[in-house]
N, C-alpha and C positions, 0 to 999 in steps of 0.2 A: 504627517507626510509619509508616504509609502517608501519603504527601503527597497531599492531596485534589486539588491542582492537576494532578499527573501523571495521576491517575485521570480528571479532567475532560478532559485533553488526549487520553487514549486513547479515551474515549467519542466526543469530537468527531471524531477522525481516522477511527475505524472507521465512524462514521455517514457521513462524506464518501466513504469507500470504497464504501459501499452506494449512495449517491447517484450517484457516478460510474458505477457499473455499471448503475444503473437508468435513467440518462438516455437510452440508445439505445432503451429501450422506448417513449418518447414519439414518437420517429421523426418529428419535425416538419420537420427540415432547414431551419430558419430561422436568421437571424443571431443571435438571442438564444440559441437552442439551442446553436449552435456556440460562441458566446462563453462560455457557462456551462460547457460541457464542457471547453474549453481552459483556462479559469481554474482549474477543479478539478484537472485533470491536470497543470497547471504546478507544483503544490506538494503535492498530497495524498499521492502515492506517496513523493516525497522525504521528506516529514515523517514518514510512517509508518516508513520505513526508518531515519531518524535516531533515532526513539524506540526502535525495535528494537535499534539499536546501544547506546543508553544503558542499556537493561535487560539487555544482554549483557556489561556491564563485568566482572562477577564470574565469567564463564565460564572454566573451566580444563579441561585434558585429564584431569581426575580421573575415577575410576570413577563417582562419584556424578553428576557433570555429564553425562558421556557417556551414562549410563543414562537420565537425565532427557531428554536430547536424543532418544534412541531411542524412548522411550515417549511423550514429549510432542509430538514433531514428525514423526519418521520413521513411526511406526505410524499416526498420523492420516493422513499423506500416502498411505500404501499403501491404507488403507481408503477414504478419501474420494475419492481419485483414481479408484479402481476404480468406486465408486458413481456419481460424477459422470460418468465416461465412459459408463457404461451409461445414465444419465439423458439425457445429450446425444444418444446414439444413438437411444433409443426415443422421447424426447419431441420432439426437434427434428431428427432425422436428421443429426446433426453427428458427425463422427469426427475424432480427433486424429491427425495424421500422425506417422510415426516409430515407433521401437520403444516398446513398452508400458513405462510408468513412466520412461523416459529423456527423453521429451518431454512434460512435464507440461501438462495442459490448463488452461484458465481455470476458476477462479481459483487453482488449487492450486500454481501456480509459486512463490508466495510462501513456502510451507512449505519447498520444496527450497532456495530462495534463503537462507532463514533458517538452515537446517542448514549450508550451505556457509559463510555469513558467520560463524556462531558457531564453527565449527571453525577458522576463520582468526583469530578475535578475540584469542587469546593473543599472536599475533604483531602484529596490527594495532594493538593497544592499548598497545604498549610505549612508543612515543615519538610526539611530534607530527610527526616527519618522515614517519611513515606516511601522514599526510593528503595531502601533495603527491604521494607515491608512488601513492596510490590514485587521485588525480585524473589523473595521467599514465597509469595503467593503463586508466582509463575512456576517456580520449581515444584511446589507442592501440587499444583493442579495437574501436572503431568502424571501424577500417581493415580488419579481417579479414572476409573474405567466405566462409570455409570453412563447410561444412554443420555441422561439429561444434560451432560456436558456438550452435546451437539446442539441443544436448543440455543438459538441466537448466536451460534458459533462461539459459545462460551469458552471452549478450549483455546481458541485464538484470542479472544478478548482478554482473558487472564494471562495467557502465555505471552502476549505482546505488551502487557500492562507496564513493565518497567520502562519501555521506550516512551510511552505516553506520559508517564509520571516524570521522567527526566525532562521531557519537553515542557511540562508544566512548571517545573522548578528552576529551569535554566533562565538566566536573565540576559537582556541584550548585551551587556558588557561581557558576559561569558562568550556569547556567540561572536562578538567582535574579535576575540582572540583568533578565530579561525580565518580571519581576513588577512593575516600577515603573510609575508613571503615565506617565512620559516614554516608556518603551518601548512602552506601549500606543498613545500618540499617534503615535509614529513607525511602529508597525505598521499603524495604520489608513491612514496615508498610503501606505505600501508596497503594501498590498492594493488601494487605489484605483488606484495605478499598474499593478499586475498585472492588474486587471480591464480597464483601458483597453488594456493591451498584448494581452490575450487576444482583444480585438475585431479585432486586426490580425495575428493569428498567420499567416494565409495570405499576408500581405504580405511576410514575411521568411523564414518557414519553412513547416512544415505540422504538423498535429496529430501525425503519426507520430514527430516528433522528441521529443515529450514522453514517449514510452513507453520510450526507451532500449533498444529491441529490435532495431534494424536497422542494418546497416552503412551508412556514409555514401554509398556508391556507389548505394544503392537509395533515397536520400532526395533531395528537391528543396528548393531555395531560390530564390525569385524565378522559379519555374516551370521551372528547369533542374536537372539532377542535379549534385551538387557533387563536387569532388575531395576528397582526404583532408585537405589543409591547411585548406580552407574548412570542411569538416565538423568538424574539431577546434575551430576557433574558434566555430562555431555551437553545438556541444555545450557548450562552456565558457560561452557566454552563457545557454543554457537552464539549465545547472547553477546559475549565479549567480542567476537568477530563482527557481529552486527553493529555494535556500538562503534568500534574502531573504524570500520569501513564506511559507515554512515557519516561520521564526522570528517573522515578523509575526503569523501565526496563533497561535503559542504565547503571544505577548504579550497577545493579546486574550481568551484563555480565562480564565474566572473562576477566582480563586485559592482561594476558600473552598469549604466543603462545600455541595453543592446536591442536589436530588432525583436528579440523574443521576450523582452522584459514584460511587455504588456500582456503577453499570453499567460503569464503566471496567475492572473486573476480569474482564469476560467478553468481551474483544475477540476471542479465538480462536474462541469459540462463534459469535459474530456472523459472523466471516469465513468460517468453514467452512459455515455453514448458509444464509447469505443467497443464495448462488449457486443453491441449489435453488428458492428463491422466485422469483428472476429467471428461471430456466429454465421454471418452471411458468407464469409470466406470458406468456412467449413461446409456450408450448404452447397456452395458452388464447386466444391471438389478441389480446392487449392491443395490440401495435403496430398491427394493422390497424384496431382500434377507435379508437385514438388519432389516426390519420390523418384520420378523419372528424370529429374534434372541432376546437375552436379552440385558441388558444395556452394557454388555461387548463389544458389537460391536462398541460402541462409542470410546473405547480405541484402538480397532483394527484400526478404521478409522484414529485416530490421529497418531498412530504408522506408518501406511501406508503413511500418509502425510509427516512425518519426513523422512521416507525412500525415498520417491520420491524426496524431496528436496535435500537430501544428495547424492543420486545417480546422479541426474542431475548436481549438482555442483562439483562432483568429477572430478579431472583433466583428467582421461581417457575419460570421457563422455563430459565434458564441452569443452575440447580442440578441439573436433570434431564438436560439435553443434554450437560453436561460429562462425564457418565458415558460417553457415546459418543465424546467427543473424547479423553479421557485416562483410561481406566478403571483403569490401573495406579496412577496417582497418587491416584485417588479411593479405591482399595482400601487403599493405604498410609495415607492420611489417616484412613480409618475405623478401621483397626487401632490407630493411635496414640491416637485419641480413646477407643477402647474399653478401653485399658489402665487398670488401677486406679491 
């Protein structure tokens, strides 16, 4: 039986993904704009990775699971990466550097990351000792400056590995602790602190730290480039904020069934298709129009992002788009239901 709370969490997280990707469209370059962006990016990717890990707990190197990985993630990556690359080139004159399919473009990197994480999950999920190992790997990987770290977005894959590993190792009874009233109160306090901290991101690091994508040598803190030791300590701090804020968000998500609960089952549809909406908005000149407006356009952009996520996840839309996302699984499902 599906837990409505987890479906609610998935809908909330994918909606914040769309909001985070839509924020640059407003292009306001104001303090509020920057604070909101840093607040979202401090936790929404870590939270999404954690949930991905939680739903990967049953993955094994069996023929059935490997087949599902190939049809449900690898095939969509090959198709949507190709289509998105063409859309970026023809709509926005944007090209992705590096060999084709080895250097995934935005936002398809997450599909490659999920494939790699799941392939490693039978090892990572064996013991809690794998969590500190994953933290050490994340901290160490930031010291590497070689070009190959950009292949398949390995910098992000390893940088965010602790969140995936934590999701693999956590149990339903652990997550149930986040459903209490006291957890919600503590979560609200944590998020208020994260919001205040986001206003001062540039005082101690920079937004680029929140992406887990760059070696420490290319990042700054207090206006100067950092050494590896300082970089490790700062990434550890960013990681701690990500964990605390992600769990805080989970604690505040409604536990019961609501109008948006059913939408949580269509997160992959939302993730794969929302990028085309964002790119189309760039193509249509929304950022240039937004610059001529007041601060209110920021709220319009966020409302539009919520609407895009909700429409794409709605059953009438998602039930049709899912055929483009995972046609093999849909054909198998139809055959099963057609059997007498």
